[in-house]
C-alpha positions as CSV (number, residue, x, y, z in Angstrom):
1,M,10.3,21.5,20.6
2,K,7.5,20.3,22.6
3,I,4.0,19.7,21.9
4,N,1.8,21.6,24.2
5,K,-1.4,19.0,23.6
6,D,-4.3,22.3,24.2
7,D,-2.6,24.5,21.5
8,V,-3.9,21.2,18.9
9,R,-6.9,22.7,18.2
10,K,-6.8,21.6,14.0
11,I,-4.4,19.3,12.6
12,L,-3.1,18.2,8.9
13,V,-1.2,15.0,7.3
14,I,0.8,15.3,4.0
15,K,1.4,12.0,2.2
16,F,1.7,12.4,-1.5
17,G,2.7,9.3,-3.3
18,G,1.1,6.1,-4.3
19,I,-2.1,4.2,-2.8
20,G,1.0,1.7,-1.3
21,D,1.9,5.2,-0.2
22,V,-0.7,5.8,1.6
23,L,-1.5,3.1,2.7
24,M,1.9,2.6,4.6
25,S,1.0,6.2,6.4
26,T,-2.3,5.3,7.4
27,P,-0.9,4.0,11.1
28,V,0.1,6.9,11.7
29,L,-4.1,8.2,12.1
30,P,-5.2,6.1,15.3
31,N,-2.1,7.6,17.3
32,L,-3.3,11.1,16.6
33,R,-6.8,10.6,17.0
34,E,-6.0,9.2,20.7
35,Y,-3.3,11.5,21.8
36,F,-5.8,14.9,20.0
37,P,-9.0,12.8,20.7
38,N,-11.2,16.8,20.0
39,A,-9.2,18.3,17.5
40,H,-10.0,18.4,13.8
41,I,-7.7,15.6,10.8
42,D,-7.3,17.0,7.6
43,Y,-5.0,14.1,5.6
44,L,-3.6,15.8,1.7
45,T,-2.9,13.7,-0.9
46,L,-3.0,13.6,-4.4
47,I,-6.3,13.1,-5.8
48,K,-6.4,9.7,-7.7
49,N,-5.1,8.5,-3.2
50,R,-8.8,9.7,-2.3
51,D,-10.9,6.6,-1.8
52,V,-8.0,5.0,0.2
53,L,-8.9,7.3,3.2
54,M,-12.6,7.8,2.4
55,D,-15.0,6.9,5.6
56,N,-11.9,7.1,8.1
57,H,-12.9,7.0,11.1
58,Y,-9.8,8.5,12.1
59,I,-10.1,11.8,10.2
60,D,-12.5,14.4,9.1
61,R,-11.9,15.3,6.4
62,V,-9.3,14.6,3.4
63,L,-8.3,17.2,1.1
64,T,-7.1,16.3,-3.0
65,F,-4.5,17.8,-5.3
66,D,-4.1,17.1,-9.1
67,A,-1.3,18.9,-11.0
68,R,-3.3,18.3,-14.3
69,I,-5.8,21.2,-12.9
70,D,-4.7,22.2,-9.6
71,K,-3.0,25.1,-9.0
72,S,-0.1,25.0,-6.7
73,W,-1.1,28.9,-5.6
74,D,-4.2,28.7,-5.1
75,L,-3.4,25.2,-2.8
76,L,-1.4,27.2,-0.5
77,R,-3.9,29.7,0.2
78,H,-6.7,27.3,0.8
79,I,-4.2,25.5,3.2
80,R,-3.0,28.5,4.5
81,D,-6.5,29.3,4.9
82,K,-7.4,27.2,7.0
83,G,-5.2,27.6,10.4
84,Y,-3.9,24.3,11.3
85,N,-1.9,24.4,14.4
86,L,0.2,20.6,13.6
87,V,0.8,19.6,10.1
88,I,2.4,16.6,9.7
89,D,4.8,16.4,6.3
90,L,5.0,12.5,5.4
91,F,6.1,13.3,2.0
92,G,8.8,16.0,2.0
93,N,9.3,17.1,-1.3
94,P,9.4,20.1,-2.6
95,R,6.6,21.0,-3.3
96,T,4.7,19.6,0.4
97,A,8.0,20.9,2.6
98,L,6.5,24.9,1.1
99,L,2.7,23.5,2.1
100,T,4.3,22.5,5.7
101,Y,5.7,26.1,5.9
102,V,2.8,28.4,4.5
103,T,0.5,27.3,6.8
104,G,1.9,28.7,10.0
105,A,1.2,25.9,11.6
106,K,2.9,26.3,16.1
107,Y,4.2,22.5,14.8
108,R,5.5,21.6,11.8
109,I,6.7,18.1,11.7
110,G,8.5,16.5,9.6
111,F,11.9,14.8,7.7
112,R,15.2,16.4,8.0
113,F,16.5,16.6,3.5
114,R,18.3,18.5,1.9
115,G,16.4,21.5,1.1
116,R,13.1,21.6,3.0
117,S,14.1,21.6,6.5
118,Y,13.7,25.7,7.0
119,A,9.7,24.5,6.7
120,Y,9.7,22.7,9.9
121,N,10.9,23.4,13.9
122,I,9.8,19.8,14.6
123,K,12.4,17.8,12.6
124,I,13.2,14.4,11.9
125,V,16.3,12.7,11.0
126,G,14.5,9.7,9.2
127,R,15.7,6.0,9.4
128,G,15.4,5.3,5.1
129,G,16.9,2.0,4.0
130,E,16.8,0.9,7.7
131,V,12.9,0.3,8.0
132,H,9.5,0.1,6.8
133,N,8.0,2.4,5.7
134,S,5.2,2.3,8.1
135,D,7.6,2.8,10.9
136,F,9.8,5.8,9.2
137,N,6.0,7.6,9.2
138,L,5.9,6.7,12.6
139,D,9.4,8.4,13.7
140,A,7.3,11.8,13.5
141,L,5.0,11.2,16.2
142,I,8.1,9.6,18.3
143,K,9.9,12.6,17.2
144,A,6.8,15.0,19.0
145,G,6.5,13.2,21.8
146,I,3.4,11.2,20.6
147,P,2.5,7.7,21.9
148,I,2.4,4.9,19.2
149,I,-0.1,2.7,20.2
150,S,-1.5,1.3,16.9
151,K,0.5,-0.2,14.1
152,K,-2.2,-1.1,12.0
153,L,-2.8,-0.5,8.5
154,N,-6.5,1.6,7.8
155,L,-8.6,1.2,4.9
156,S,-12.9,1.2,5.4
157,V,-14.8,-0.8,3.3
158,N,-18.5,-1.5,4.7
159,V,-21.7,-2.8,3.2
160,V,-21.9,-1.7,0.0
161,H,-18.1,-3.2,-0.8
162,K,-19.4,-6.0,0.4
163,E,-22.4,-6.8,-0.9
164,Y,-20.3,-6.3,-4.5
165,A,-17.7,-8.8,-4.3
166,D,-20.1,-11.5,-2.7
167,K,-21.8,-10.7,-5.7
168,Y,-18.9,-11.6,-7.9
169,I,-17.8,-14.6,-5.9
170,K,-21.8,-15.7,-6.1
171,D,-22.7,-15.4,-9.6
172,N,-18.8,-17.3,-10.5
173,K,-19.9,-20.0,-7.8
174,L,-17.1,-20.2,-5.9
175,E,-17.9,-19.5,-2.6
176,N,-16.7,-22.5,-2.0
177,D,-13.3,-22.2,-3.7
178,F,-10.1,-21.9,-2.3
179,L,-9.1,-18.5,-3.4
180,V,-5.8,-16.9,-4.6
181,G,-5.8,-13.7,-5.8
182,L,-3.1,-12.8,-8.5
183,A,-2.0,-8.7,-8.2
184,I,-0.5,-8.8,-11.4
185,T,-0.3,-4.8,-11.0
186,G,2.8,-2.5,-10.9
187,G,4.0,1.1,-11.2
188,W,7.4,-0.2,-12.7
189,E,7.8,-2.3,-14.7
190,S,11.2,-3.6,-13.2
191,K,9.9,-4.8,-9.6
192,R,6.9,-6.1,-12.3
193,Y,7.1,-9.9,-11.8
194,K,6.5,-11.3,-15.8
195,I,3.0,-12.8,-17.3
196,K,4.9,-15.9,-18.6
197,D,6.2,-16.5,-15.2
198,Y,2.8,-15.9,-13.5
199,I,1.6,-19.1,-15.8
200,E,4.4,-21.3,-15.1
201,L,3.5,-20.5,-10.7
202,M,0.4,-21.0,-11.6
203,S,1.2,-24.6,-13.5
204,L,2.5,-25.5,-10.6
205,I,0.7,-24.6,-7.6
206,H,-2.3,-25.8,-9.2
207,S,-0.9,-29.0,-10.1
208,R,-0.5,-29.6,-6.3
209,Y,-3.7,-28.0,-4.7
210,N,-7.0,-27.6,-5.2
211,V,-6.8,-23.7,-5.5
212,K,-9.2,-21.3,-8.4
213,F,-7.4,-17.7,-8.9
214,L,-8.5,-14.6,-8.7
215,I,-6.2,-12.0,-11.7
216,L,-6.6,-8.5,-9.5
217,W,-5.7,-5.6,-13.0
218,G,-5.5,-1.6,-13.2
219,N,-5.1,-1.2,-16.1
220,K,-5.5,-1.5,-20.0
221,K,-2.6,-3.0,-20.2
222,E,-2.4,-5.1,-17.5
223,F,-6.2,-6.3,-18.5
224,K,-4.9,-7.5,-21.4
225,D,-2.2,-10.0,-19.5
226,A,-5.5,-10.4,-17.1
227,Q,-6.7,-12.1,-21.2
228,E,-3.5,-13.8,-20.9
229,I,-3.6,-15.9,-18.6
230,K,-7.0,-16.4,-18.6
231,N,-6.6,-17.7,-21.9
232,H,-4.2,-20.6,-20.3
233,F,-6.5,-21.0,-17.0
234,K,-10.1,-21.3,-18.4
235,D,-12.1,-23.1,-15.7
236,I,-10.0,-22.2,-12.5
237,S,-9.0,-18.7,-13.0
238,F,-10.8,-15.0,-12.7
239,I,-10.3,-11.6,-13.9
240,I,-12.3,-9.0,-12.1
241,P,-14.6,-6.6,-12.9
242,D,-13.1,-2.5,-13.5
243,S,-13.5,-1.6,-9.2
244,P,-12.1,1.4,-7.4
245,I,-9.9,1.1,-4.6
246,R,-12.4,0.3,-1.9
247,Y,-14.4,-2.2,-4.0
248,L,-10.9,-4.2,-4.8
249,A,-10.2,-4.6,-1.2
250,A,-13.6,-6.7,-0.4
251,L,-12.4,-8.5,-3.6
252,I,-9.6,-8.8,-2.3
253,K,-10.8,-10.0,1.3
254,T,-12.4,-13.0,-0.8
255,C,-8.9,-14.4,-1.1
256,K,-7.9,-17.0,1.2
257,V,-3.9,-15.8,-0.1
258,V,-2.8,-13.0,-2.7
259,I,0.8,-13.8,-4.4
260,G,2.1,-10.8,-6.4
261,N,5.2,-7.9,-6.8
262,D,4.8,-5.4,-4.6
263,S,2.1,-2.6,-5.7
264,G,-1.1,-1.1,-4.6
265,P,-3.1,-3.9,-4.7
266,L,-0.2,-6.1,-1.8
267,H,-0.6,-3.7,-0.3
268,L,-4.2,-3.3,-0.2
269,A,-3.9,-7.0,0.8
270,G,-2.2,-6.2,3.6
271,A,-4.5,-4.0,4.7
272,A,-7.5,-6.3,4.7
273,E,-5.5,-8.4,6.7
274,V,-5.6,-11.2,3.9
275,P,-1.9,-13.4,4.3
276,V,0.8,-12.2,1.1
277,L,3.6,-13.9,-0.3
278,G,5.1,-11.0,-2.1
279,I,7.9,-11.0,-4.4
280,Y,10.3,-8.5,-4.3
281,G,13.3,-7.5,-6.4
282,P,14.2,-4.4,-7.2
283,T,12.5,-3.0,-4.2
284,N,13.4,-3.7,-0.4
285,P,11.1,-6.0,1.2
286,K,12.1,-5.0,4.6
287,L,11.5,-2.1,3.6
288,Q,8.7,-1.7,0.9
289,G,7.0,-5.4,1.9
290,P,3.8,-6.8,2.8
291,Y,2.9,-5.0,6.5
292,G,2.2,-6.8,9.9
293,E,3.9,-10.7,10.8
294,H,1.0,-12.9,8.6
295,N,2.8,-12.5,5.3
296,V,5.9,-13.6,3.5
297,T,8.6,-12.5,0.7
298,V,10.2,-14.3,-1.6
299,E,13.2,-13.2,-3.8
300,N,16.5,-14.5,-5.5
301,T,19.1,-14.0,-3.3
302,K,21.6,-15.9,-5.6
303,L,22.0,-12.1,-7.3
304,D,24.1,-8.8,-5.9
305,C,22.1,-6.5,-7.8
306,L,18.9,-6.5,-5.4
307,H,16.9,-3.2,-4.2
308,C,18.8,-1.4,-6.7
309,N,15.6,0.9,-6.9
310,L,15.9,1.0,-11.1
311,L,13.2,2.1,-12.9
312,E,14.8,-0.7,-16.0
313,C,17.0,-2.9,-15.6
314,E,19.8,-2.8,-18.3
315,I,20.6,-7.5,-17.3
316,G,16.9,-8.4,-18.4
317,N,15.4,-7.7,-15.3
318,V,17.1,-11.9,-13.4
319,C,15.6,-10.8,-10.1
320,M,12.2,-11.5,-11.0
321,T,12.7,-13.7,-14.6
322,E,15.4,-15.8,-13.1
323,L,14.1,-16.2,-9.2
324,S,12.8,-20.1,-9.1
325,K,9.4,-21.3,-9.2
326,Q,10.3,-23.6,-6.3
327,S,11.7,-20.8,-3.9
328,I,7.7,-19.0,-4.2
329,L,6.4,-22.7,-3.7
330,V,7.7,-22.6,-0.7
331,K,7.0,-19.8,0.6
332,F,3.9,-20.4,-0.7
333,E,3.4,-23.3,1.5
334,E,5.0,-21.6,4.9
335,L,2.2,-18.7,4.1
336,I,-0.9,-21.7,4.0
337,K,1.3,-23.3,7.2
338,K,1.7,-19.7,9.3
339,N,-1.7,-18.4,8.8
340,N,-3.0,-22.3,9.2
341,L,-5.3,-22.2,6.2
342,N,-7.4,-25.3,5.1
343,I,-5.8,-26.3,2.1
344,Q,-7.2,-29.5,-0.3
345,K,-3.7,-31.3,-1.7
346,K,-4.6,-32.6,-5.1
């Protein structure tokens, strides 16, 4: 089915999942806005992701769903009454497929997943396992004949967020330091680089370079991990305050580089255009890695069980625990060179 641009006045984009998932969908938005400059564009996501999309000038309104308190029927009725002409489902689970269908939109774009094709009249054969998640999302536009003019991740950081980060840097007298961000967060234990390994890696980097470390954390357990790191490096490591997403992004922008495993803050760094060194194991950096040519990744290529996508590992998470610190250091130096960063050697 070919889209008649004149028919499209109200657009809904749907993407659930985590912070990283939503960030990797944001390249879709400038392309939609360019092709439909006068359309009203809404974006529906989980409430925990709302801040990722706030003040994004490519969309008009962020709609949210909270499974703990919202009823699916209320959401269905609310979305149906909006009168969308075009709906793009970038998530494709049973709930979002049903949402797309009940809108009654003339154009309904979604992936040809089993049991969900009924919801769409423009169906995409997804290239899952073949392309990066951001390009996977852009396939929805390509299928609909919408030109791709931008592949950039989008995250709005305004002057309030910047002032917050600047004050933290000034209060800790870090204005003239080469700051390395450490993203120690992670939704799955199996894809988290371990704290003792971070400590060993930090020792190796600090033995060669004059750097200080900004520790990025999210939940209470990660804060305890951050404190453990701080106890080993009292003078050169700093734990950021508990910060909402865009304040966190502003703090990340004060770093010269960010090192970490596959996580929301790692993708925030990519969106903030801070060079990233991603440490990967159960997930595939070609699919979920930091997006952009200025980033690098490292993984334990000696293993044949990489990219297993298992939440728990029965063999000791060796993709992380047996990854050579020296190989990460080599990638760190590659990142420095690739981005022409001025770092002082010892």
